[in-house]
C-alpha positions as CSV (number, residue, x, y, z in Angstrom):
1,X,-22.3,4.5,-9.4
2,X,-20.4,1.2,-8.5
3,X,-16.8,1.2,-7.4
4,X,-14.3,-1.6,-6.8
5,X,-11.9,-1.5,-3.9
6,X,-8.9,-3.7,-3.2
7,X,-8.5,-3.9,0.5
8,X,-5.6,-5.3,2.7
9,X,-6.5,-5.6,6.4
10,X,-3.5,-5.6,8.9
11,X,-3.4,-6.7,12.5
12,X,-4.8,-9.7,14.4
13,X,-7.2,-10.7,11.6
14,X,-6.7,-14.4,11.2
15,X,-8.2,-17.2,13.4
16,X,-10.5,-14.8,15.0
17,X,-13.6,-15.2,12.7
18,X,-12.6,-12.3,10.7
19,X,-13.5,-13.6,7.2
20,X,-17.0,-14.9,8.4
21,X,-17.6,-11.4,10.0
22,X,-16.5,-9.8,6.7
23,X,-18.9,-12.0,4.8
24,X,-21.8,-11.2,7.1
25,X,-21.2,-7.5,7.0
26,X,-21.0,-7.6,3.1
27,X,-24.2,-9.7,2.7
28,X,-26.2,-7.5,5.0
29,X,-25.3,-4.6,2.9
30,X,-25.6,-6.3,-0.6
31,X,-22.0,-5.8,-1.2
32,X,-20.3,-8.1,-3.9
33,X,-16.8,-9.5,-3.8
34,X,-14.6,-11.9,-1.8
35,X,-12.1,-12.1,1.1
36,X,-9.3,-14.6,1.9
37,X,-6.5,-15.0,4.3
38,X,-2.9,-14.2,3.0
39,X,0.4,-15.9,3.9
40,X,1.7,-12.7,5.5
41,X,-1.1,-12.9,8.1
42,X,-3.4,-10.1,6.6
43,X,-6.7,-10.6,5.1
44,X,-7.2,-9.5,1.5
45,X,-10.7,-8.4,0.1
46,X,-12.1,-7.0,-3.1
47,X,-15.7,-5.4,-3.0
48,X,-17.9,-3.8,-5.5
49,X,-20.7,-1.4,-4.3
50,X,-21.4,2.2,-4.0
51,X,-19.1,4.7,-2.3
52,X,-21.6,5.1,0.6
53,X,-21.8,1.4,1.3
54,X,-18.0,1.0,0.7
55,X,-17.4,3.7,3.5
56,X,-19.8,1.8,5.9
57,X,-18.1,-1.5,5.1
58,X,-14.7,-0.2,5.8
59,X,-15.8,1.2,9.1
60,X,-17.4,-2.0,10.2
61,X,-14.2,-4.0,9.1
62,X,-11.9,-1.6,10.9
63,X,-13.7,-2.4,14.1
64,X,-13.9,-6.1,13.2
65,X,-15.2,-9.0,15.4
66,X,-14.5,-9.0,19.1
67,X,-11.3,-11.1,19.0
68,X,-9.7,-9.1,16.1
69,X,-7.3,-6.1,16.3
70,X,-7.1,-4.2,13.2
71,X,-4.0,-2.0,13.0
72,X,-4.3,-0.6,9.4
73,X,-6.2,-1.0,6.3
74,X,-4.8,-0.4,2.8
75,X,-7.5,0.6,0.2
76,X,-6.8,1.0,-3.6
77,X,-9.4,1.5,-6.4
78,X,-9.7,-1.2,-9.0
79,X,-11.5,-2.2,-12.2
80,X,-15.1,-3.4,-12.0
81,X,-15.1,-7.2,-12.3
82,X,-18.9,-7.8,-11.9
83,X,-18.9,-10.0,-8.9
84,X,-22.3,-11.8,-8.4
85,X,-22.1,-12.4,-4.5
86,X,-19.7,-12.2,-1.7
87,X,-17.6,-15.2,-0.9
88,X,-14.8,-16.5,1.4
89,X,-11.9,-17.8,-0.7
90,X,-9.5,-20.3,0.7
């Protein structure tokens, strides 16, 4: 069963390759959605996938790329949109 998650990632997550890392993790796991930098310094993402893949994705994102330091991740369920792929939005 597909789920939709709205995710806000806090910490040192901008200017450290975080969006590219997130896109790579999503594509390796066939997760659909997007991520983007927010004006408040966070990264916002929406994903659609199975619960198991979502849990795995969140674990990878929490660890992040080498230069990133994730302090907190907020996750809320959302309505299925029907994303066709994962993209970085600017």
